N, C-alpha and C positions, 0 to 999 in steps of 0.2 A: 506442319512440321512439329515433331515431338522432341523436346529437349530432355536429355538425360542429365538430371541434376542430382549428384550424389555428394552430400555434404556430411562430413564427420567433424564434430567439434569435440575435443577432448573433454572429459568430465571436469566440471569446475572444482577447484580445490582452493576456495577462498577462505580467509579467516574473517570473522566478524569485525566490522569497523563501525565506528561511531560517526553519525551525521546529524545535521540539524535541518529542520524544515526550512526550505528555501535554498539549500545547497544544490549545486549542480554536480552530478556525478558523471565521470567519463569512463565508459567501458571500452576496453581494447581487447579484441579477440581475434583469433585466426582460425581458419578451417581449410581442409583440403576439398577440392571440387574437381569434377570433370563435366564439361558441357560440349555438345557437338557444334555449337555456333555461339558467337558473341551474344551475351544477354546481360541482364541485370536483375537483381532481386532486392526487395525491401527487407531489411532486418530491423527488428525493434528490440528494445531492452527496457526493463523497468522493474519496480518492486511488485511483489505479490504476497498474498497470504491465503490461508484456507478459511472459508466460512462454511460451517456444517459439512466439512469434508470436500468442498468444491473449491477449486483454484479460482481465486478472485484477483484479476489484474487491477492495479491501482491506475486506472486510465489517465488521470490527470498528470501522472508522473512519467508516463512512457515516452521514450524518445525513439525516433526512426531515422534511418539513413538508407540511401540507395547504394548498393555495392555492385560495381561493374565487374562482370566475369568474362574475360576474353576466352575465346575458344581454346579448349585444352583437352587433349585425348588421354593424357596421363595425369594422375593426381597432382594438382597444383595448389600451392599454399596461397591463401588470400587473407590479408590482415585488414581490419576495419576498426573504426571507432564510432561510438554512439554516445552522445551527451543527453542526459535527461535531468530535469529539475524536480526536486522533491516538493511538490505542491499538491494540495488537496489530500493530504495524508496526515493521519494521527500519529502521535508518539507511539512507539512500539518496535517490535522486531519483525522484519520482513525478509523474504527470500528475494533472490535476483533471478529473473527470467530473461533469456535471450532466445528469440524465435523468428521464424520467417512466416508471417501471416499467410493463411491459405494453404499451408503444408502441415505435415505432421512433425516437422523439424522444430524441436525446442530443447533447450538445455536449461536446467534450473538447479539452484542450490538453496535450501531452506536456511533461514536464520542467519543471514550474513549482513543485513543492513539494520543497524540499531539506530532508530530515529528518535531524537529528542527535540524539545523546543516548542512543541504545540501540544496542549493537553488534549487527550482523547475524550470522547463523550462520557466514558465510564469514569474518568478522572474527575470530570466536572460534577457528575451525579454523586459520587462518593464524597466529594468535598461539601456539597450542599445538603446532603442527607441529614447530618446532625441538626442543622439549623431548621430544616423542615420538620423534624421530629419535635423539636422544642415548641414550634408554633402550633403543631397539632395538639400537643399536650396542654398548652395554654388554652386552646380553644375548647378542650374538654373540661378543664379545671375551673375556668372563670365562671361559667354558669353555676357551678356547684358552690363556689365561694360567694357569689352574689346572693344565692338563696340562703346560705348559712348566716349571713349578716342581716337578714330581714329586708333586703332590698327586693322590691317587686316592681315589675314594669307597670306603668300607667298610674301609679299612686305616688303622691308627693310625701316624702318623709315617712312613709309607712303608715299613714293615717287611714 
C-alpha cells in the first residue's frame, strides 16, 4: 500500500532568542496533510549550523515525537509539539531545523537560537593563547640569559 503524504509547513518566521546550555526548548508547529489511511510519522527538531558549507545537525540536542495522522482526503491541519534539551552544544548562534527523517521534508531557519553558558573550544583556545605564548618566550629566553651570566651546565660556580 502506498501512502500519499503531502506535508506543507509554512516558512518559519522566528526572531532570534537567547538560550543557555541545559535549557529545554519546546517547538510547536502545524502543517497540512492528506493521507489515504491512518498512519503516523516521526518528526524531529533541533539546532543546526553549517560546517564547510554542509548542514550539521547537533545530534545530542535533537528531539523527536510521533505524530498520528488520521485518514484525510482533504488537506487537514495537524499541530504537534517537540521538546529538545540543549546539550552537547557550544555557545554560539544556531539555526532551527524541523524535519521528518527519511523524507525530503524539512523546514529550517538560520540564526534563531543564540546559545550562551558553555564556552566553545575556540573560546578556550583564545583564552589560553596569551599564557602559552609567555611560556614559549620564557623557554627561548632562559637559555640565553643563563649563557649571558656565565652559567654553564656541568660546572660548579663556573670553575
